[in-house]
N, C-alpha and C positions, 0 to 999 in steps of 0.2 A: 177591222178598221173602225176607229172611233169617230163616227160622223157627228157626234155632239160637240166636237171641238169648234171653237170660234177662231176664224182667221181674219186678220187685218192686213190688207194689201195696198200698198201705195203704187201710184202710176199705173192704174188698171184699165185705162181706156183704150189701150192698144198693146200690141206686141205680147211678150211673155206674160205680162200682168193680166191682160184680158183673157188669154188662153187659160191661165190658171184659175181665174175667177169662174169662168164658164164651167170648167171641169169640176171645181169644188161644189158649185151649186147643183150640178147634175148628179153628183154623188151624195147629196143630202147635207152637206156641211152648212153651217151658218157663217156668213161672210159679210164683213164690212170692207169697203174698198174706196179708195180716194182717187179723185181726178180734179182738175181745175174746174170742170163743169160736170155736176152730178147728172144733169139731164142727158148730156152726151154719153156718159158712162152707162146710164140706165138703158138708153137706146141701143148701145153697142152690145150689152149683155142680153137684152131681150126680157120678156115678161117672165118673172119667177115669183115664187111665194114671198111676199113682203115680210113674212114672219122670220124668214131666213136670210133676207137680203137687205143690206143697208148701203146704198150708194151715197157718198159724201163729197160735197164740194170743199176742197181743201187747197189753200195756198200754202205750199210747203215752205215758203219763205216767211210765213207768219207763225210764230211760236204759239200765240194764243189760239190760232185756227187749228193747229195740230192738237193742242190740249183739248179743245172743244170736241174734235172728232173722236178722240180717245174716250172722253166722257160720254158722248152719244153712243159709242159702241158698247160700253159697259152698261149704260142705261137700257139699251135694247136687248142685250144678250146675257148680261150678268158677269161676263168674264172675257178675257182674251187669252187664247192659247198659243197661237202662232202669228208672228209678225213677219211680213215679207217686205223688205225695203227694195222695191223694184224701180221706183221713179229714177229717171236719169236719161242722159242722152250723150251722143258722141261728139267729138271735136277733132278735126284733122286740119293740118296746115303747118307752116313754119312758125316757130315761136316769134320770130322777128315781125311777122306780118299779122299776128293775132292781136286784136284790140284788148287792152287791159280790162275793160269792162266785161268782155266776153269770157276772159279767164276767171274773173270773180264770179260771174254768173254760173259757170259750170261747176266750180268748186262748191258754190252754195247749194246747187241742186244735187249733185252726185255724192257729196260728202257731208256738208253741214246739215242738210235736211235729214239725211239718214240718222245722223247723230241725234238730232232734235227729236225725231220720232222715237228712237230708243229711250231717250231721256224721259219722255212723257209717259211711255208705257211701262217703264220699269217698276214704279210703285205698285201697279196692278199685278204684275207677274210676281213680285216679291211677296205680296200679301197672299197670293195663291200658293206660293212655294213651288211653282212650276211655270214652264213656258219655253218657247223655242223661237229663236230669232234667226231668220234667213236674210242675209245681206247679199244682194246681187252685185257681184263685182265683175271682173273680166279677166281672161287670161292676159290681156294687155297690161293689167296691173302687176303681172309677174314677168312677162316676156313682151316687151313693147315692139312696135313696128315704126319705121320712119314716118314722121309727120303726126304722130299721136302722143306727143310728149305730155301735154296738159291733161288730156283724157286719161292717159296711163297713170299720171300722178294722182288723180282723184281716186282711181280704182286701187292703186297700191296703198294709199292712205286708208281706204275703206277696209282693205284686208288686214292692215296692221291694227286698226281700231277693233276689228272683229276678234283678232287673236288675243288682245289684252282684255277685251270685254269678256271673253270666255273664261279667262282666269278669274276675273272679278266676280263673276256670277255663279260659278260652279257650286259654291256653298248654299245657294238658294234653290238649287235644282233647275236652273235656267240654262239651256244649251244654246250654242251659237254655231252657225255654219256660214262661211262665205263661199258662195257659188261663183266659180270663175269660168264662164263659158267662152268658147270660140264663136264663130259665126253661126247664128241661127236665122232661120227663114222668117224674119219678122220685118217690120218697117224700119229697122235700125239704120239702114244705109239710105233712107229716103230723106227728103228735105226737112220734114217735120221732126226728125229725130237725130239729124246730123248737122252740126255747124261746120261748114266746109269753107276754108279760105284758100282759094287757088293762088299759087305763088306766081308773082310777076318778076321775081328776082332771078338773076343769072345763077346757075348752079342749082344746088338742092335737088340733084337728079334722083337721089334715092327717095326723097319725099314725093316728088312728082310721079315717079313710077309706082310707088306704093298706093298713091291716091287712085291712079288709073286701075290698078289691080283690084283694089277694094270696091270701087264703084261698079266694076264689071261683075262682081260677085252678087250684086243685089238680085234677090229672087232665086239665087242658085246656091245659097249657103247650105252646108251639109246638115246643120243642126235642125232638129224637128221640135218645134215649140210644144206640140202635144206630148211628146215623150218627156220633155223637160218638166212640164207641169206634173206628169205622173210621178216623176222622180221626186219632186218637191213634196208631194203628198205622201209618198212612201217614207221619205226622210223623217217627216213629222210623226210617223208611227213608231220610229225606232227609239230605243233607249241609248243607242251609241252612234248618233250621227257624226260624220266627219267634221273636223274644224274647217278644212279646205276641201272643196269638191270641184275639180276641173271637169267641165262638161264638153264632150265632143272629141273626136279623134285628133283634130288639129290642136286643141288645147292640151291633150295628153302628150302628144309628140313634142310640142314646143316646150312644155314644162319639163318633160324628161330630159330633153337636150340641155336646157339651161341648168338643171340640177347637176348634171354630169360636169358641165363646164365650170360651174361654181365650185364644185368639190375639187376639181383639178386645180383651179386657181388658188383655192384656199391652201392646199397642200404645197403648191409651188412657192407661195409667199409666207409659209408657216414661220420660217426663221425670222423674217422681218416683223411679222405680227407679234411673235412672242418677245422679240427684242425691244419692244416699246415699254415693257415694265421695268421697274427698279430691279437692279440685280440683288439677289438674296444674299 
């Protein structure tokens, strides 16, 4: 295990990000991590060797702030080896009742900020001729549930971004993985991490039932954040990490079912699909 690697982790003051940072530091890695409040992050992580630990106050909506955090990381540690785009939150509710500003906000945090982080760090990784980018998506970006349309859209877009990014960066020795977990036992379903709009409209029974089901799962999710963090660390040690990694039995089952359904639908409509081209 190469503990000389430098990790840069966003959204590290809670959830998977915080668990990962703690585990990295305990293993001896050098870590720069971002939060809206560096003091809160520092307190959450606890006292560690400042020569290996750089907590950063970063507004991910401010491109200059992101650029400065990357500059500070390189100044402190000389390089960046692994980037983890973990910052993000959930949103549930009917599209009709979701405020336009809330839609723009979640797109900015879950998608645009991740793209901005990668854009700022790429010159560093290219100069090194190496690097690894882990974008934290969600199984919801591949198999959505009622009421999660906007959230799922952000995670589907992040997955598509990761796929093409991997193609663009392969020649530079830079690898990309989009991790697509199901439910993990973090604070994701709590008020601070979930924008929830309860429906007052008639109907939308599927949405209402899904909301009840997901909220009842809080604190009982099958996913173990400690195991997820260990997996992220092991991925960074591999020369052949996957482009897509679904995490959790629920993620695996949902993705497998959808792939089978998509394959069957593709074949069912094959004649129509091929019929759209000019006749030769």
